[in-house]
C-alpha positions as CSV (number, residue, x, y, z in Angstrom):
1,M,15.6,-31.8,1.3
2,S,15.0,-28.8,3.6
3,H,13.0,-25.7,2.7
4,P,13.4,-22.1,3.8
5,Q,11.6,-21.6,7.1
6,G,9.9,-18.5,5.8
7,E,7.6,-20.5,3.5
8,N,5.4,-23.5,3.6
9,T,6.5,-25.3,0.5
10,T,4.2,-27.8,-1.2
11,P,5.7,-29.1,-4.5
12,S,2.4,-30.1,-6.0
13,F,0.8,-26.6,-5.6
14,R,1.4,-24.2,-8.4
15,V,-0.2,-20.8,-9.2
16,P,-0.1,-20.0,-13.0
17,G,2.8,-17.6,-13.7
18,L,0.5,-15.3,-15.7
19,L,-1.5,-14.6,-12.6
20,V,1.6,-13.7,-10.6
21,L,2.8,-11.3,-13.4
22,L,-0.7,-9.7,-13.6
23,S,-0.7,-9.2,-9.8
24,F,2.6,-7.3,-10.0
25,A,1.4,-5.4,-13.1
26,A,-1.8,-4.3,-11.2
27,F,0.3,-2.9,-8.3
28,V,2.6,-1.1,-10.7
29,S,-0.5,0.5,-12.3
30,L,-1.9,1.2,-8.8
31,G,1.2,3.3,-7.9
32,M,1.3,5.3,-11.1
33,P,-1.6,7.6,-10.6
34,D,-0.3,8.4,-7.1
35,G,2.9,9.6,-8.7
36,L,1.2,11.8,-11.3
37,L,-0.5,14.4,-9.1
38,G,2.5,16.0,-7.4
39,T,4.4,16.6,-10.6
40,A,1.3,17.7,-12.5
41,W,0.0,20.0,-9.7
42,P,1.8,23.3,-10.5
43,S,0.4,23.2,-14.1
44,L,-2.9,21.6,-13.2
45,H,-4.0,24.1,-10.5
46,R,-3.0,27.1,-12.8
47,D,-5.0,25.6,-15.7
48,F,-8.1,25.5,-13.4
49,A,-7.4,28.9,-11.8
50,Q,-7.2,27.2,-8.3
51,P,-5.0,28.2,-5.4
52,V,-2.0,26.0,-4.7
53,D,-3.7,24.5,-1.6
54,A,-6.7,23.3,-3.5
55,M,-5.1,19.8,-3.9
56,W,-6.9,18.8,-0.7
57,L,-10.1,18.5,-2.7
58,L,-8.7,15.8,-4.9
59,L,-7.0,14.0,-2.0
60,A,-10.2,14.1,-0.1
61,G,-12.1,12.6,-3.0
62,E,-9.6,9.9,-3.6
63,T,-9.4,9.0,0.1
64,L,-13.2,8.9,0.4
65,G,-13.4,6.6,-2.6
66,Y,-10.6,4.4,-1.3
67,L,-12.4,4.0,2.0
68,I,-15.7,3.1,0.4
69,A,-14.1,0.4,-1.7
70,S,-11.8,-1.1,1.0
71,T,-14.4,-1.2,3.7
72,S,-16.9,-3.0,1.4
73,A,-14.3,-5.3,-0.3
74,G,-15.0,-8.1,2.1
75,W,-18.8,-7.9,1.4
76,L,-18.1,-7.6,-2.4
77,M,-15.7,-10.6,-2.4
78,H,-18.6,-12.8,-1.0
79,R,-20.6,-11.9,-4.1
80,M,-18.1,-11.5,-7.0
81,A,-15.0,-13.5,-8.1
82,V,-11.7,-11.7,-7.6
83,G,-11.0,-11.6,-11.4
84,R,-14.2,-9.7,-12.1
85,I,-13.4,-7.3,-9.2
86,L,-10.0,-6.5,-10.7
87,A,-11.4,-6.1,-14.2
88,W,-14.2,-3.7,-13.2
89,S,-11.8,-1.8,-10.8
90,C,-9.3,-1.2,-13.6
91,A,-12.2,0.0,-15.8
92,L,-13.2,2.5,-13.1
93,T,-9.7,3.8,-12.7
94,S,-9.3,4.1,-16.4
95,L,-12.6,6.0,-16.6
96,S,-11.5,8.4,-13.9
97,L,-8.1,9.1,-15.5
98,F,-9.8,9.8,-18.9
99,G,-12.2,12.0,-17.1
100,I,-9.4,14.0,-15.5
101,T,-7.7,14.3,-18.9
102,L,-10.9,15.7,-20.5
103,S,-12.3,17.7,-17.6
104,P,-13.1,21.3,-18.8
105,A,-13.7,22.6,-15.3
106,W,-12.7,22.1,-11.6
107,P,-15.9,20.7,-10.0
108,P,-15.9,17.4,-11.9
109,M,-12.4,16.7,-10.7
110,F,-13.7,15.8,-7.3
111,A,-16.0,13.2,-8.8
112,M,-13.1,11.8,-10.9
113,A,-10.9,11.6,-7.8
114,L,-13.7,9.8,-6.0
115,V,-14.0,7.2,-8.8
116,L,-10.2,6.8,-8.9
117,G,-10.1,6.1,-5.2
118,I,-12.9,3.5,-5.5
119,G,-11.0,1.6,-8.2
120,A,-7.7,1.8,-6.4
121,G,-9.2,0.7,-3.1
122,A,-10.9,-2.3,-4.7
123,I,-7.7,-3.4,-6.6
124,D,-5.5,-2.9,-3.5
125,T,-7.8,-4.9,-1.1
126,A,-8.8,-7.7,-3.5
127,L,-5.2,-8.4,-4.6
128,N,-3.9,-8.3,-1.0
129,V,-6.5,-10.9,-0.1
130,W,-5.8,-13.1,-3.1
131,V,-2.0,-12.9,-2.7
132,E,-2.2,-13.7,1.0
133,A,-4.3,-16.8,0.3
134,H,-2.5,-18.1,-2.9
135,L,1.1,-17.1,-3.0
136,P,4.1,-17.6,-0.7
137,P,4.8,-14.8,1.9
138,H,7.8,-13.4,0.0
139,M,5.6,-12.6,-2.9
140,M,3.7,-10.1,-0.8
141,H,6.9,-8.1,-0.5
142,W,7.4,-8.2,-4.2
143,L,3.8,-7.2,-4.8
144,H,4.2,-4.0,-2.7
145,G,7.6,-3.4,-4.3
146,S,5.8,-3.3,-7.6
147,F,3.7,-0.4,-6.1
148,G,7.1,1.4,-5.5
149,I,7.9,1.0,-9.2
150,G,4.6,2.5,-10.2
151,I,4.9,5.5,-7.8
152,T,8.4,6.1,-9.3
153,L,7.2,5.8,-12.9
154,G,4.3,8.2,-12.4
155,P,6.5,11.3,-12.0
156,A,8.7,10.2,-14.9
157,L,5.7,9.9,-17.2
158,M,4.3,13.3,-16.1
159,T,7.7,15.0,-16.5
160,A,7.9,13.6,-20.1
161,S,4.3,14.9,-20.7
162,L,5.2,18.4,-19.5
163,L,8.4,18.5,-21.5
164,L,7.1,17.0,-24.8
165,T,3.5,18.3,-24.9
166,Q,3.7,21.4,-22.6
167,G,0.8,20.0,-20.6
168,W,-0.2,17.6,-17.9
169,R,-3.2,16.0,-19.6
170,T,-1.1,13.6,-21.8
171,G,0.3,12.0,-18.7
172,Y,-3.1,11.1,-17.4
173,L,-4.2,9.9,-20.8
174,V,-1.3,7.5,-21.1
175,V,-1.8,6.0,-17.6
176,G,-5.6,5.8,-18.3
177,A,-4.9,3.8,-21.5
178,L,-2.6,1.5,-19.6
179,Q,-5.3,0.9,-17.0
180,L,-7.8,0.2,-19.7
181,A,-5.5,-2.4,-21.3
182,L,-4.9,-4.1,-18.0
183,G,-8.7,-4.2,-17.3
184,L,-9.3,-5.9,-20.6
185,V,-6.7,-8.5,-19.7
186,F,-8.4,-9.1,-16.3
187,F,-11.7,-9.5,-18.1
188,R,-10.1,-12.0,-20.4
189,T,-8.5,-14.0,-17.6
190,S,-11.2,-13.6,-14.9
191,A,-12.0,-17.3,-14.7
192,A,-8.4,-18.2,-14.2
193,W,-8.3,-16.5,-10.8
194,N,-10.8,-19.0,-9.3
195,I,-8.2,-21.5,-7.9
196,A,-7.8,-23.1,-4.5
197,P,-5.8,-21.3,-1.8
198,R,-2.3,-22.6,-1.1
199,P,-2.3,-25.4,1.4
200,A,-0.6,-23.2,4.1
201,S,-3.5,-20.8,3.7
202,N,-6.3,-23.4,3.8
203,A,-5.3,-26.6,5.5
204,A,-8.7,-28.2,4.9
205,I,-8.0,-28.4,1.2
206,P,-5.7,-31.2,0.2
207,A,-2.5,-30.1,-1.6
208,T,-3.0,-31.9,-4.9
209,T,-2.5,-30.8,-8.5
210,A,-6.2,-31.0,-9.1
211,T,-7.1,-28.7,-6.2
212,A,-4.3,-26.3,-7.2
213,T,-5.5,-25.8,-10.7
214,A,-9.3,-26.4,-10.8
215,P,-12.0,-24.1,-9.5
216,V,-13.2,-25.1,-6.0
217,P,-15.8,-23.9,-3.6
218,A,-14.5,-20.9,-1.5
219,P,-13.5,-21.7,2.1
220,E,-16.0,-20.6,4.7
221,H,-15.9,-16.9,5.5
222,A,-17.6,-15.2,8.5
223,P,-20.5,-12.8,7.7
224,Y,-19.4,-9.2,7.3
225,A,-21.3,-8.0,10.4
226,D,-19.6,-10.8,12.5
227,T,-16.2,-9.5,11.7
228,L,-17.2,-5.9,12.5
229,R,-18.1,-7.1,16.0
230,H,-14.7,-8.8,16.5
231,P,-12.4,-6.5,18.6
232,R,-9.2,-8.0,17.2
233,A,-10.3,-7.0,13.7
234,W,-10.4,-3.3,14.7
235,L,-7.1,-3.5,16.6
236,S,-5.5,-5.1,13.6
237,A,-6.8,-2.2,11.5
238,L,-5.3,0.2,14.1
239,I,-1.9,-1.3,13.4
240,F,-2.2,-0.3,9.8
241,F,-3.4,3.2,10.7
242,V,-0.3,3.7,12.8
243,Y,2.2,2.1,10.5
244,V,1.1,3.9,7.3
245,G,0.9,7.1,9.2
246,I,4.6,6.7,10.1
247,E,5.6,5.9,6.6
248,I,3.7,8.8,4.9
249,S,4.3,11.4,7.6
250,T,8.0,10.9,7.5
251,G,8.2,11.0,3.8
252,H,6.0,14.1,3.5
253,W,7.8,16.1,6.3
254,A,11.4,15.0,5.9
255,F,12.3,17.6,3.3
256,T,11.1,20.5,5.6
257,W,12.7,18.9,8.6
258,L,16.1,18.6,7.0
259,I,16.1,22.2,5.8
260,R,14.5,24.0,8.7
261,A,15.8,22.0,11.6
262,H,19.3,21.0,10.3
263,G,20.3,23.6,7.7
264,Y,20.4,21.3,4.6
265,D,20.2,23.0,1.3
266,V,17.4,22.2,-1.1
267,G,19.5,19.9,-3.3
268,T,20.9,17.9,-0.4
269,A,17.5,17.6,1.3
270,G,15.9,16.5,-1.9
271,F,18.5,13.9,-2.4
272,W,18.0,12.3,1.0
273,N,14.2,12.6,0.8
274,T,14.5,10.7,-2.5
275,A,16.9,8.2,-0.9
276,Y,14.2,7.5,1.8
277,W,11.7,6.5,-0.8
278,G,14.2,4.8,-3.1
279,L,15.6,2.5,-0.3
280,F,12.0,2.0,0.8
281,A,11.0,0.6,-2.6
282,A,14.2,-1.4,-3.1
283,G,13.9,-2.8,0.4
284,R,10.5,-4.2,-0.4
285,F,12.0,-6.3,-3.2
286,G,14.9,-7.3,-0.9
287,A,12.5,-8.3,1.8
288,G,10.9,-10.7,-0.6
289,W,14.2,-12.6,-0.8
290,I,14.8,-12.3,2.9
291,N,11.3,-13.7,3.6
292,R,12.3,-16.9,1.8
293,H,14.6,-17.5,4.8
294,I,13.0,-15.6,7.6
295,A,9.3,-16.0,8.2
296,A,7.1,-12.9,8.3
297,P,6.2,-13.3,12.0
298,R,10.0,-13.1,12.8
299,L,10.8,-10.5,10.2
300,L,8.1,-8.1,11.4
301,P,9.3,-7.3,14.9
302,I,12.9,-7.0,13.6
303,A,11.8,-4.4,11.1
304,I,9.7,-2.5,13.7
305,V,12.5,-2.4,16.3
306,A,15.0,-1.3,13.7
307,S,12.6,1.5,12.7
308,L,12.1,2.5,16.3
309,V,15.8,2.7,17.0
310,L,16.5,4.7,13.8
311,A,13.7,7.1,14.6
312,I,15.1,7.7,18.1
313,L,18.6,8.3,16.6
314,L,17.1,10.8,14.2
315,A,15.6,12.7,17.1
316,L,18.6,12.5,19.5
317,V,21.8,12.4,17.5
318,P,23.0,16.1,17.5
319,I,25.2,15.8,14.3
320,P,23.3,17.3,11.3
321,V,25.4,15.4,8.7
322,T,24.0,12.1,10.0
323,K,20.4,13.0,9.6
324,G,20.1,12.3,5.9
325,P,21.7,8.8,6.0
326,L,19.7,7.9,9.0
327,L,16.5,9.0,7.2
328,A,17.3,6.8,4.2
329,L,18.0,3.8,6.5
330,L,14.7,4.4,8.2
331,G,13.0,4.0,4.8
332,L,14.9,0.7,4.3
333,A,14.0,-0.5,7.8
334,M,10.3,0.2,7.3
335,S,10.1,-1.4,3.8
336,P,9.1,-5.0,4.9
337,I,6.5,-3.9,7.5
338,F,3.4,-3.4,5.4
339,A,3.6,-6.7,3.5
340,A,4.6,-8.6,6.7
341,L,1.5,-7.1,8.4
342,I,-0.7,-8.4,5.6
343,S,0.9,-11.9,5.7
344,T,0.5,-12.2,9.4
345,T,-3.2,-11.2,9.5
346,A,-4.1,-14.8,10.2
347,I,-2.1,-14.6,13.4
348,R,-4.1,-11.7,14.7
349,I,-7.6,-12.8,13.6
350,P,-9.4,-16.1,12.9
351,R,-9.1,-17.0,9.2
352,A,-12.8,-16.9,8.6
353,H,-12.6,-13.1,9.3
354,I,-9.6,-12.4,7.1
355,R,-11.4,-11.0,4.0
356,T,-13.3,-8.4,5.8
357,T,-10.4,-7.6,8.2
358,I,-8.0,-7.0,5.3
359,G,-10.6,-4.5,4.0
360,L,-10.7,-2.8,7.3
361,Q,-6.9,-2.7,7.4
362,M,-6.7,-1.1,4.0
363,S,-9.3,1.5,5.1
364,A,-7.3,2.3,8.2
365,A,-4.2,2.6,6.2
366,G,-5.9,5.2,4.0
367,I,-7.1,7.1,7.0
368,G,-3.6,7.0,8.6
369,A,-2.0,8.2,5.3
370,G,-4.2,11.3,5.4
371,L,-4.7,12.0,9.1
372,L,-1.3,11.4,10.7
373,P,0.6,13.6,8.3
374,S,-1.9,16.4,8.9
375,I,-1.5,16.0,12.7
376,T,2.3,16.1,12.2
377,G,1.9,19.3,10.2
378,L,-0.1,20.9,13.0
379,L,2.7,19.9,15.5
380,V,5.4,21.3,13.1
381,A,3.5,24.6,13.0
382,A,3.0,24.8,16.7
383,Q,6.3,23.3,18.0
384,G,8.8,23.4,15.1
385,P,10.1,20.8,12.6
386,H,12.1,19.0,15.3
387,V,9.0,17.1,16.2
388,V,9.0,15.1,13.0
389,P,11.3,12.2,14.2
390,L,9.7,12.4,17.7
391,V,6.3,11.6,16.1
392,A,7.9,8.8,14.1
393,A,9.5,7.3,17.2
394,G,6.4,7.6,19.3
395,S,4.3,6.0,16.6
396,A,6.8,3.2,16.1
397,L,6.7,2.4,19.8
398,S,2.9,2.2,19.7
399,L,3.2,-0.1,16.7
400,L,5.6,-2.4,18.5
401,I,3.3,-2.6,21.5
402,L,0.2,-3.3,19.4
403,V,1.9,-6.0,17.2
404,T,3.5,-7.7,20.2
405,W,0.2,-7.9,22.0
406,L,-2.0,-9.0,19.1
407,H,0.5,-11.6,18.0
408,R,0.1,-13.5,21.3
409,P,-1.8,-16.8,20.9
410,S,-5.6,-16.1,21.0
411,K,-8.0,-18.5,22.6
412,S,-10.6,-17.6,20.0
413,S,-8.4,-18.3,17.0
């Protein structure tokens, strides 16, 4: 009997289904707070008598917290089991969301955003490490597809809060309660997460039922400082900086680009901007199925090349009516890239360095998500909105070069 080439299948290895479901639930909950702020902001900044551009303070706090957590995640995972990390991280995010709900003034909001970022960064990094080590590659795509569900549910919950309670605080209260409930489940199941990695992830551990279900000593991991001295770890992080920058910059600036550069009306531009994120989220789930047949190392360059071609077409095709559909297709093309990059970390870096490297990658992703959209905004102000697809195309080309170079066989690995 043959198995799909995208996976290393070992019949005797099983991860409890509850842990898989909890992983997906955690990523749904991770996306929900990100979806709340944009919808809440018109009411929120008026309630605190802040200017409309004051959102930067909350974004800065959350980004700083995320960077603190993700860069220290490798160090933390040497000292605490992943189940406990997830439990305490959910507790932190719940605390921050309750704090936002109850905050009577603006200054404490920065502290709450900082705590929210710490919790989110720890959940994101710890689960990426655990899923990469314990689940088949297609599950990584479904994990990140779950984030897409969360970031879609967030605005829906906040809209309901605004319509039913005439305020934004109930939305944060509901999501905070969901985070608290999930944290309690993680505390209850914390010991269950201490299982052996899948055989494909740790060949030194025999693929037996006993090793798949019983707690085992963790595989050897390089000291945190050793990984920081490894050039390929930093270059791998640079890949995430570039990729997430493309994803977020395009999503943030597409609406302005369609209206100002191509004459789209607000409704049509909004539809195609929504289609970009919608196909992006749907594509992540579809990529999970595709990855059962096409391994991540093969899927990754296909997705990057497709993204590069579509970005070039967005920049060069002179027919305005094609811009919206091409934008949506770009979202679909990019959808498998992040999860495939996580799954191929072991190609770019020796396995002993993976825990810390994934933390660096998550940090770089957070920086890219904040910095590259800001740079794109400066270019739009200086040169006009037509630069948006040019930035995407140039960044996609850089991404292709980096991935191609780092995925060459390494003598040190």
